[in-house]
C-alpha positions as CSV (number, residue, x, y, z in Angstrom):
1,X,-3.6,3.3,17.5
2,X,-0.2,3.6,15.8
3,X,0.7,6.2,13.2
4,X,2.9,5.1,10.4
5,X,4.3,7.8,8.0
6,X,7.2,8.3,5.6
7,X,8.2,9.2,2.1
8,X,10.5,8.2,-0.7
9,X,11.4,9.6,-4.1
10,X,10.8,7.2,-7.0
11,X,12.5,8.0,-10.3
12,X,9.4,7.5,-12.5
13,X,6.6,9.7,-13.7
14,X,3.8,10.4,-11.2
15,X,1.1,8.7,-13.3
16,X,3.1,5.5,-13.6
17,X,3.7,5.4,-9.9
18,X,0.1,6.0,-9.1
19,X,-1.2,3.4,-11.5
20,X,1.2,0.8,-10.1
21,X,0.0,1.3,-6.5
22,X,-3.7,1.9,-7.3
23,X,-3.9,-1.6,-9.0
24,X,-3.3,-3.6,-5.8
25,X,-2.8,-6.8,-8.0
26,X,0.8,-5.4,-8.7
27,X,1.9,-5.5,-5.0
28,X,3.1,-9.1,-4.9
29,X,5.7,-7.9,-7.5
30,X,7.4,-5.6,-5.1
31,X,6.2,-6.7,-1.6
32,X,7.7,-10.1,-0.7
33,X,5.3,-10.5,2.2
34,X,2.3,-10.4,-0.2
35,X,1.8,-13.7,-2.0
36,X,-1.4,-12.9,-3.9
37,X,-3.8,-10.1,-4.7
38,X,-6.9,-10.0,-6.8
39,X,-9.6,-7.4,-7.5
40,X,-13.0,-8.7,-6.2
41,X,-15.3,-5.9,-7.4
42,X,-16.2,-5.3,-11.1
43,X,-15.3,-2.3,-13.1
44,X,-12.4,0.2,-13.2
45,X,-10.4,0.9,-10.0
46,X,-11.9,3.8,-8.0
47,X,-13.6,4.6,-4.7
48,X,-15.3,1.4,-3.5
49,X,-13.0,-1.0,-5.3
50,X,-12.1,-4.0,-3.2
51,X,-9.1,-6.3,-3.4
52,X,-8.5,-9.5,-1.5
53,X,-4.8,-10.1,-0.8
54,X,-2.8,-12.8,1.0
55,X,0.2,-11.8,3.2
56,X,2.5,-13.8,5.2
57,X,2.7,-13.0,8.9
58,X,5.3,-15.1,10.7
59,X,5.2,-17.5,7.8
60,X,1.4,-18.0,8.0
61,X,-0.9,-16.8,5.2
62,X,-3.4,-14.1,6.3
63,X,-6.2,-12.6,4.2
64,X,-6.5,-8.8,3.9
65,X,-9.5,-7.0,2.5
66,X,-8.3,-3.7,0.9
67,X,-10.9,-1.1,0.0
68,X,-10.1,2.1,-2.0
69,X,-11.6,5.0,-0.1
70,X,-10.2,7.9,-2.1
71,X,-9.1,8.0,-5.7
72,X,-7.7,11.2,-7.1
73,X,-5.4,10.2,-10.0
74,X,-2.5,10.8,-9.9
75,X,-2.0,12.5,-6.5
76,X,-4.0,10.8,-3.7
77,X,-5.0,7.2,-3.1
78,X,-6.8,6.3,0.2
79,X,-7.4,2.8,1.4
80,X,-8.7,0.8,4.4
81,X,-7.1,-2.6,4.9
82,X,-8.9,-5.1,7.2
83,X,-7.4,-8.3,8.5
84,X,-7.7,-10.4,11.6
85,X,-6.8,-8.3,14.6
86,X,-5.9,-5.0,12.8
87,X,-7.1,-2.2,10.6
88,X,-5.0,0.2,8.6
89,X,-6.6,3.4,7.3
90,X,-4.8,6.1,5.4
91,X,-3.5,7.7,2.2
92,X,-0.7,7.6,-0.3
93,X,0.2,11.0,-1.6
94,X,2.2,11.6,-4.8
95,X,3.7,14.8,-6.1
96,X,6.1,15.6,-8.9
97,X,9.8,15.8,-7.8
98,X,12.9,17.0,-9.7
99,X,14.0,13.4,-10.1
100,X,10.6,11.7,-10.5
101,X,7.8,11.4,-7.9
102,X,7.7,12.1,-4.1
103,X,5.7,9.2,-2.7
104,X,4.4,9.6,0.9
105,X,2.3,7.3,3.1
106,X,0.3,8.1,6.2
107,X,-1.5,5.2,8.0
108,X,-3.4,4.9,11.2
109,X,-3.1,1.3,12.4
110,X,-5.5,-0.1,15.0
111,X,-4.7,-3.4,16.6
112,X,-7.3,-5.4,18.6
113,X,-7.0,-7.2,21.9
114,X,-4.0,-7.1,24.1
115,X,-1.7,-6.3,21.2
116,X,-3.1,-2.7,21.3
117,X,-0.9,-2.1,24.4
118,X,2.0,-2.5,22.0
119,X,1.1,0.7,20.1
120,X,4.6,2.2,20.1
121,X,6.2,-1.1,19.0
122,X,3.5,-1.4,16.2
123,X,4.5,2.1,15.0
124,X,8.2,1.3,14.9
125,X,7.7,-2.1,13.1
126,X,5.1,-0.5,10.8
127,X,7.5,2.2,9.7
128,X,10.2,-0.3,9.0
129,X,7.8,-2.6,7.1
130,X,6.3,0.3,5.0
131,X,9.8,1.6,4.1
132,X,10.7,-1.9,2.9
133,X,7.5,-2.2,0.8
134,X,7.8,1.2,-0.9
135,X,11.6,0.7,-1.4
136,X,10.6,-2.5,-3.2
137,X,8.1,-0.5,-5.4
138,X,10.9,2.0,-6.1
139,X,13.3,-0.8,-7.1
140,X,10.7,-2.5,-9.2
141,X,9.6,0.6,-11.1
142,X,13.1,2.0,-11.6
143,X,14.4,-1.3,-13.0
144,X,11.8,-1.3,-15.7
145,X,8.7,-2.9,-14.0
146,X,5.6,-2.0,-15.9
147,X,1.9,-2.1,-15.2
148,X,-1.0,-2.4,-17.5
149,X,-3.4,0.5,-17.0
150,X,-6.9,-1.0,-16.6
151,X,-10.0,0.8,-17.8
C-alpha cells in the first residue's frame, strides 16, 4: 500500500471548491488524464453516489468506478476509486484559508499483483500526479471555471 498526501491553497470560497470536486463530472475540465466522467446513480450527490470515469494510462483508456463514501459539505469528501489493478481510498478535506480554501488530500493506494512490490515508487508517482491534478483544479477555478450545483 502507498500513502499519497498533500495540500494546496485555492483562491476560491470553500463551498465552490467542494462543489467542483464533489461533482466528479467536472474533473475532465482540470485533469488532462481524465477524458470522461458521468454519474451512474440517480439523485443528488452524496454517500453512495457512483461515477464512471475514463482515464488514460500510458495512452490507453481505463475505466474507473468512483464511489462517494463520505459527504460532509463543504469540508470532507471521501471516495473509493476502483480500476483494473488498483484501488484508492481516502478523503479530501477543505478548510477556510486567508486567501481562499486549503484543500488537502489523503489516499491509500493498493496495487495488485507484482506491482505491489513497487509501493514506494507508487507513492512518489502518486504524489506527483495528485499535485498536478489539484493544481489543475486551482488553475481552472481561479481562472473563472464554474460549476453548476446539482440538486
